[in-house]
C-alpha positions as CSV (number, residue, x, y, z in Angstrom):
1,M,114.0,53.0,194.8
2,S,110.7,54.8,194.3
3,H,107.6,53.3,196.0
4,H,105.4,55.7,194.0
5,V,102.3,54.3,192.5
6,R,102.0,54.9,188.7
7,D,99.1,57.1,187.6
8,A,96.8,54.7,185.7
9,T,95.4,57.6,183.6
10,K,98.8,58.2,182.0
11,M,99.7,56.4,178.7
12,I,102.9,54.4,178.7
13,S,104.7,54.6,175.4
14,K,105.3,51.5,173.3
15,T,108.7,53.1,172.3
16,P,110.2,54.6,175.5
17,R,113.8,54.3,174.4
18,T,113.1,56.0,171.0
19,D,111.0,58.7,172.7
20,R,114.0,59.6,174.9
21,Q,116.3,60.1,172.0
22,P,116.9,63.5,170.3
23,V,115.2,63.8,167.0
24,V,116.0,65.4,163.6
25,T,113.1,67.0,161.9
26,V,113.0,67.0,158.1
27,A,110.0,68.1,156.1
28,F,107.7,67.7,159.2
29,Q,109.0,64.2,159.8
30,Q,110.9,63.3,162.9
31,F,113.8,60.8,162.8
32,V,116.2,59.4,165.4
33,K,119.9,59.4,164.7
34,A,121.3,56.6,162.5
35,G,123.5,55.3,165.3
36,F,120.6,54.7,167.6
37,A,118.6,53.1,164.8
38,R,121.5,50.8,164.0
39,Q,121.8,49.9,167.7
40,L,118.1,49.0,167.8
41,E,118.5,46.9,164.6
42,R,121.4,45.0,166.1
43,Q,119.5,44.3,169.3
44,L,116.4,43.2,167.3
45,R,118.5,40.8,165.3
46,G,120.0,39.4,168.5
47,A,116.6,39.0,170.1
48,N,115.2,37.4,166.9
49,S,118.2,34.9,166.9
50,R,117.5,34.1,170.5
51,V,113.8,33.5,169.8
52,L,114.7,31.1,167.0
53,E,117.1,29.2,169.3
54,L,114.4,28.9,172.0
55,E,111.8,27.8,169.4
56,L,114.2,25.1,168.3
57,D,114.8,24.1,171.9
58,V,111.0,23.9,172.4
59,Q,110.6,21.7,169.3
60,D,113.4,19.4,170.6
61,Y,111.8,19.2,174.0
62,K,108.4,18.3,172.3
63,T,110.1,15.6,170.3
64,R,111.8,14.2,173.4
65,L,108.5,14.3,175.3
66,I,106.7,12.3,172.6
67,E,109.5,9.8,172.5
68,D,109.5,9.5,176.3
69,G,105.7,9.1,176.3
70,E,106.0,6.3,173.7
71,R,108.7,4.6,175.9
72,I,106.5,4.9,179.0
73,F,103.5,3.4,177.1
74,E,105.7,0.5,175.8
75,L,107.0,-0.2,179.3
76,G,103.5,0.0,180.7
77,T,102.4,-2.6,178.1
78,R,105.3,-4.8,179.0
79,S,104.4,-4.5,182.6
80,D,100.8,-5.4,181.9
81,N,102.0,-8.5,180.0
82,Y,104.4,-9.5,182.8
83,R,101.6,-9.0,185.3
84,A,99.2,-11.2,183.3
85,A,101.9,-13.9,183.0
86,L,102.6,-13.7,186.7
87,I,98.9,-14.2,187.5
88,K,98.7,-17.2,185.2
89,A,101.8,-18.6,186.8
90,R,100.4,-18.2,190.3
91,E,97.1,-19.9,189.1
92,R,99.1,-22.8,187.7
93,I,101.1,-23.1,190.9
94,K,97.8,-23.2,192.9
95,K,96.5,-25.9,190.6
96,L,99.7,-27.9,191.0
97,E,99.7,-27.5,194.7
98,G,96.1,-28.6,194.9
99,R,96.8,-32.0,193.2
């Protein structure tokens, strides 16, 4: 393991894997070999599939979160109603005891 500090003045390529591949030059254009390009395409398709799965999971979690929030609100409302009924019942008991 290298503990070397990277030189901040050097540019880091956005395509390091492609840059390491041998190229074929045709009419002043450089190309990587088809096998490598196909490998990148397969990996991209896999990554895009995974992103779609994760986006669907996030949407499912959002839906569940909204439903849970609605349930919590409903339970809070019920709790408030029960609390109000309990207060009224206690007041009535006090009145009855005072008679």
